[in-house]
C-alpha positions, 0 to 999 in steps of 0.5 A: 496697728489695726489700720495696717492689718486691714491694708495687709488683709486687703492686699492678700485678698486682692492677690488671691483673687487676681487669677489673670495676674499670674506670671509665666515663664517660657523658653524661647518665644513663638507666635503661638505663645504670643497669641495665647498671652494676647488672647487673655482678657487681661495680659499676664502680670509678668512674662519671663523668657529664657532666650537662646536666640534673639527674637525676630523683629515681629516677635520683639514688636509683639513683646513690646506691645504686651509690655505696653498693655501692662505686662512686665516682660523680662528675659535672660540668656547669654546672647552676644551682641552683633551689628552690621552695616553696608555702605556702597564704595565710591568707586567705578568698579563698585563694591560694598564696604561692610562694617561689623561689631561683635564681641572680641574673640568671637567668630562671625559667619557672614553670608548672603542669599547664595550662601556663606561668604566668609568667617571673620575672627573679631579682634577688637570688637570691630572689623571692616571688609569690602565685597565686590559682589553681594546677592540680596540680604547680607547676614552676620551670625554669632551663636544665637544672634544674627544681624542682617542688612540689604545691598545699599543703593547705587551711587552717582560718580563724577569726574576726578580733578588732578592738579599738579606740575608736569612730572612723574607724580601727576602722570602716574596718579592720573594713570592709576585713577584712569586704570581703575575706571575714574574719568579724570580731568587734569590741570597741569603746569608745564612752566610758570604761567603756562598750564595745560588744562583738560576741563574748565578751571573756572568751575570746580563744584560737586555737579562736575567733580567728585574729588580734587587731587592737589599734588603740589604748588600748582594748586595754589591759584585754585585754593579758594575754589577747592575750599568752597568745593569741599565745604559744599560736599566735595572731597580733596586729597592733599600731598605734603607739598599741597598741604604746606601751601598757606592757601590750603591751611583751612583744609589741613589735618595737621602741620607738615613735618620735615622729611627725615634724612633716612626717609628713602630707605631701599630694600635689599631687593632694590624694590620700593614699597609704600613703607619705604617712600619718603614721609613728611609726617603730619604733626600737631594733628587738629582736634577734629582730625582722624589718623588713618595710617601711621609709620611707627609713631608718625602719622602718615595719613589723616582726614577731617571734615570741612563743612559738608566735605572731607579733606585727606592729607598725605605724608607720603611723597613721590608715590610714583617711585612705588609704581615705577621701582616697585616689585611685580605687584607695584602697579596694581598696589599703587592703583588700588591705594590711590583709588582707595584714597579718592573713594574715601573722600569722594562726593557720591550722592546715592540713587534711591531704588525705584521699588521699596527694598526688603527690610533689614535687622542691623542691630537686633540686640539693641532693638530687643533692649529697646523693646523690653529692656536689658537681660535680667537674671532668672532670680529677679523674676518672681512667680506671683501665682499665689505665693505673695498672697500666701505670705501676706496672709501668713504675716497678717495672721501672725500680727493678728495673733500677736494683737489678740495675745496682747489684748488678752494679756492686758485683760488678765493683768486687769489693765483693760 
């Protein structure tokens, strides 16, 4: 008992004399407060921040340094988490693909160095969009959280190789890609054993092509070269006829299903759309394949990685009907759709900028948690400026009085 009392007395005296170990509370954080805390001979034992916005990167680093110096740094506040990423689009027309993450139901205000671009309503905590132009920094703000990124590097694009039988599909796919600005070479089979080649069939590699579009059985003689091309980083788009070839089994995202008998419905207006094209659904999807598009429950487009490249499999057949028999915007829609498919798999190495780019802050909440930990309720923070010492001293006094009383009682009873 005496040893316990001695330890409690020592702790209470230590707490009472440690004036530099006091804890501080602050609303927000600024360079002035950070400098004051850092200038002390001994940093505060604890710092608790009530935050209305996520601190800037330099402030987060400063708080992390204080934590490393021995301070217990905590924070609280209702701050939504927001993240942003920008990727260049592999397309001759350029563009930037923006990926956003934020709480569902929130409104994300996007802006660049010129001004506000748009407000995005988050539905499933994630969204993506493509911007044709971007000036400087791109930021996404949700209440007190703001993430920012910079315009991505440019890409090196090569030619697209189209392989197919002579017909409307090869004609209009080639036309759609060329209209979008792609440089296209084609291997077209006009008769058994008779091919018309624009380019060299002997060389199919990433130094020459960004992607290959295999439209039908005409791609069979080139299957091994296409597979090697994909494995080394290239991209390929397979229509149902091409994907059904045994030689293309390594590239398939799934099995090629049977076209249903009512797969060619025509709208009352007589115009064909993507939704009315014949569909050979992709079935028995591989474990590493990702479904990109569905018609009802049937998988219409799927993609998977093969080696360093990507293979995209289509379920839609005869897309030329959409362009030829569609409505007023069918030609544009067909062109945009096909170039989007090719862009999603195209090999397009980035060009590093000649000069260093500006800094970005793509995931500020993650950086804050990494620096000083997750949010904690205010009640978790305890002010140690004298209160623990007082409690220890009070408890010591009570125990000491109890010990003295017990000794006195024994003496009075003659037990000492």
